[in-house]
C-alpha angles and dihedrals in degrees: 000000000000123000090249094056094045090051089054093053091049091065109040088142089074109058122218115249114254100206138002113261113247111265094010095120091052093046094048089046089056095056091045090051090051094048095047097045087055095044102035100044091068092043093049101040123335102062095052091053093042090055091045090053093056100039132072103233145013091252091053090046092052092052093044092049091052090049095049097045094039097051091040091054089055088061089050088051093058099033097056101059093033093053088044093056092046089049090053088055098042114123098183117145085235090063138255100290110026099073091054094046097052097032093052095055092048092053089046091054091057092049092050091052088055091052090050093059098034120121096182130069089223092058090049090049094052093045093047090053089054090048092053093047095048098043093045088054086056092049093049093054096039095050091049089063089068096069088032092059109018128068118231095252092059100042095092091057094046091042089052092054093045091045090062090065095073095060092037089053092048090049093047091047092050089049093049093051089062090063102036111094103209149012095270094056093043090060103033103044095059089046091054089053088054092053092050093047093048091047091055091048092050090052091051101042120099091206127204114252131204111226092206140011116275112271092232116072120235098254134169087266090056090046094055090038088063090075102044143056136185107262091187095054094038103034096161090053089051095050090047089053093050094045091051092046095053097045091045090050089061091047098043096064095056104075101035098064100024094101090055092043091054092048095048100040101036102022095238123164124225098274093044090049092051090050093050092047088052091050090048091051092049089054092046092046092052090054094043090050087063102036101042101058092031093051092047093047095047091045090055092043096049094036095230132114108170099066091052093049091048094047092047091053092050092051089051089052090055090049092050091052091049089050092050095052100032109144093196142019094258090055090049090053089049089053090052089051091054091049088051091051091057096038094054093057092041096052094049101043096036090057091051091048092048093055089056096057100047111135097218132016091208089063098043098136093042093051093045086050090055089051089049088060083073087059096045102039095063088052087059100039096041098056090042092052097038100078091054093045092046091048091049092047091051089065091056133069090251096065134234105273091033090058090050094054093046090051090051090050092054093051091048090049091057090051091052090057097044094059088083090066086075105096106173094065125052 
């Protein structure tokens, strides 16, 4: 018996969905778009310039940016599985997922407003931690609606559509920044979009409801258990986690330091940098628009996940290397497009694969939250490591930022190979 089938028999109390509700993919895509336009616009553009505006030098800004994004990602790491477990236990008359989805975006809006008016790095840091905690609670609950509502044989298609929302949100955020006059607007306007999108999803969603409180009390053991799993008992789940972590590590370091990379390597000012980031995101979005739904569809059709995840990771590695050694801005944009081609397929198929290795259907949101640690942890480790790697690279012939992107490519390459350690899914 495979791990997937045994997981299914462990949770007969929670029936598998028979068919995907009409309009569900579009509705889930909307809330994902809202969350990622709010979260990714600062990571891609706004936060680097906000930190630069309140610090004295580029060196100080680089260190402060790594601190803010790194510590904030740690809060994402803990919030996602914890909120997922609490969502699985929620007995609200509004359902298990809806209170977390709408409540998280409202809290996030307030935190973004605080960042917009902050004049201290420490205030930005505290508010960004609150942003990461609240929006990752939204993601934990929203992603749990996929296995709640969609049968296994349709998850690649739905995942492909939902996967498009990350690049679309990045593109929309980069576009918005060009027209928003100051730091406050750059943080608050995307957050307002997130509140509207989550509100529409909550209205649409026919949420699961628990008829009674879970028999087991939420103890300290359950609290700490929200962040861990048994990799010996659930090997496929463990290998899926590690694969996701390594490929996301390569991906996580791109956006954070791209504004500084463009300024240092090509001598671009702030407005020129914003314009090039927008062009890069347009190129990446165009490629993702093809690879995300196509990868999800073909994965469902062929009945295999691993080859698509491995190929997607390898394409991202090629894009990272092009980015590292780009002799000109057009080549850099081409590298971003290649990364987008791989990322689109990875985000759609990896999500479908992950839902097939979950240990227990009664803990869907919690287990998806543990997997999302593999998304969040690289966003903490990468910015924390980057200043040291960049400083080391600056002493070599390769160059600081070039060394960083090559290092990310090597880590992503390892993740692309390790996906074949997953045995319970083809």
